[in-house]
C-alpha positions as CSV (number, residue, x, y, z in Angstrom):
1,M,69.7,98.2,124.5
2,D,67.4,100.9,126.3
3,K,69.0,99.9,129.6
4,I,72.7,101.0,127.6
5,K,71.0,104.3,126.3
6,S,69.6,105.5,129.5
7,I,73.0,104.9,130.8
8,L,74.6,106.6,127.9
9,S,72.0,109.9,128.4
10,D,72.4,110.2,132.2
11,S,75.9,109.6,132.1
12,F,76.3,112.5,129.4
13,M,74.3,114.6,131.3
14,A,76.2,114.1,134.6
15,F,79.3,114.9,132.2
16,V,78.2,117.9,130.5
17,V,77.1,119.6,134.6
18,V,80.6,118.0,135.4
19,S,82.2,120.4,132.7
20,F,80.4,123.1,133.0
21,I,81.5,123.7,136.4
22,M,85.2,123.1,135.7
23,T,84.5,125.5,132.8
24,L,83.1,128.0,135.1
25,G,85.9,126.5,137.6
26,I,88.8,127.9,134.7
27,W,87.7,130.7,134.2
28,V,87.3,132.0,137.4
29,G,90.0,130.4,139.3
30,Y,92.7,130.4,136.2
31,G,91.3,133.5,133.9
32,T,90.9,131.4,131.0
33,S,87.7,131.7,128.4
34,P,85.8,129.4,128.6
35,L,86.1,128.8,124.4
36,V,89.7,128.2,125.2
37,V,88.7,125.0,126.9
38,L,85.7,124.2,125.5
39,P,87.3,121.8,122.5
40,G,88.9,119.8,125.0
41,L,86.5,119.8,128.0
42,V,84.6,118.0,124.6
43,I,87.4,115.2,124.5
44,Y,86.9,114.4,127.9
45,V,83.5,114.5,127.4
46,F,83.8,111.9,124.3
47,I,86.3,109.8,126.0
48,C,84.2,109.4,129.5
49,I,80.8,108.4,126.7
50,V,83.4,106.1,125.0
51,G,84.8,104.5,128.2
52,V,81.1,104.1,129.9
53,L,80.4,102.7,127.0
54,L,82.8,100.3,127.1
55,A,82.2,99.2,130.5
56,R,78.8,98.1,129.9
57,I,79.6,96.3,126.4
58,V,82.6,94.8,127.5
59,P,82.1,91.4,129.1
60,V,85.2,91.9,131.2
61,P,84.8,93.1,134.6
62,F,87.1,96.6,134.6
63,P,85.6,99.7,135.8
64,A,84.6,102.3,134.2
65,V,87.2,104.7,135.0
66,G,90.2,102.3,133.8
67,W,88.1,102.6,130.3
68,V,88.7,105.9,130.1
69,A,92.2,105.6,130.9
70,I,93.1,103.6,128.6
71,V,91.2,105.1,125.6
72,G,92.5,108.3,126.5
73,I,96.1,107.0,126.6
74,I,95.5,105.4,123.7
75,L,94.1,108.7,121.8
76,S,97.3,110.5,123.1
77,V,100.1,107.9,121.7
78,P,101.8,110.3,119.5
79,G,101.9,109.6,115.9
80,L,99.5,106.9,116.5
81,F,96.5,108.5,115.0
82,P,96.3,111.7,112.6
83,W,94.8,113.8,115.4
84,S,97.3,112.8,118.6
85,A,98.7,116.3,118.2
86,S,95.9,118.0,118.2
87,F,94.3,116.2,120.7
88,V,97.1,116.5,123.4
89,S,97.3,120.0,122.2
90,Y,93.6,120.6,123.0
91,S,93.4,118.3,126.6
92,D,96.5,120.4,127.7
93,K,94.7,123.4,127.8
94,V,92.8,122.3,130.6
95,P,94.5,123.0,133.8
96,F,95.0,119.1,135.5
97,L,93.7,121.0,138.7
98,A,90.7,121.8,137.9
99,T,89.1,118.2,136.8
100,A,90.0,118.2,139.9
101,T,87.1,120.3,141.7
102,P,83.9,118.3,140.7
103,A,85.2,115.3,142.1
104,L,86.4,116.3,144.9
105,A,83.4,118.2,145.1
106,Y,81.4,114.7,145.1
107,A,83.6,113.1,147.3
108,G,82.7,115.8,150.0
109,I,79.0,115.5,149.1
110,A,79.2,112.0,149.7
111,V,81.2,112.2,152.6
112,G,78.5,114.8,154.2
113,K,76.2,112.5,153.4
114,D,77.2,109.6,155.7
115,W,78.3,111.8,158.6
116,S,76.8,109.6,160.9
117,K,78.8,106.5,159.4
118,F,81.8,108.4,159.6
119,K,81.9,109.8,163.0
120,K,81.6,105.9,163.9
121,I,84.8,105.1,162.4
122,G,86.5,106.9,164.6
123,W,90.0,108.5,165.9
124,K,91.6,105.8,164.9
125,G,89.9,105.3,161.8
126,I,91.2,109.4,160.8
127,L,95.0,108.3,161.8
128,V,95.1,105.3,159.1
129,C,93.2,107.9,156.6
130,F,96.2,110.4,157.7
131,L,98.1,107.6,157.7
132,V,97.7,106.3,154.2
133,F,97.2,109.7,152.6
134,S,100.6,110.8,153.8
135,G,102.2,107.7,152.8
136,T,100.6,108.2,149.7
137,F,102.0,111.7,149.1
138,I,105.7,110.6,149.9
139,G,105.5,107.7,148.4
140,S,104.6,109.3,145.5
141,A,107.5,112.7,145.4
142,A,109.9,110.1,146.7
143,V,109.7,108.2,143.3
144,A,108.8,111.3,141.6
145,E,112.6,112.7,143.1
146,I,114.0,109.4,141.6
147,I,112.5,109.4,138.4
148,L,113.5,113.4,137.6
149,R,117.1,112.5,139.5
150,L,117.4,109.2,136.8
151,T,116.3,111.1,133.6
152,G,118.8,114.6,134.7
153,A,114.8,116.9,135.0
154,I,117.1,117.9,138.5
């Protein structure tokens, strides 16, 4: 139990720091007041804490990010809970791209820390990465195009 408390307190502090970084990024980048995005970020932190807790408690090998996604989806299903509409309304005030900034910064730090290993990959590894990223982008764009055309949105 002490291990779970330690993990949760560490996770909570990390989520608070990331939320602070996101708040600054939203304020500077989008000109949105921190008070406007604060409720949405509090909801995000709550969902993340529940996801991390479920990943530690449930005896099924399932990643915390999966639990976070499941909890977020369940809480935002319209009509399932009385607060779902408010939940979605507050969450909509947090720009999606602002949530990517801390993740990309962390990825950059992780790659920078292992730069010698990254250099050992060589040009073939970089080419494979480029092709994977490009294929993912083109595939996502194609799926979006098809769905938008089928639904009549475009």
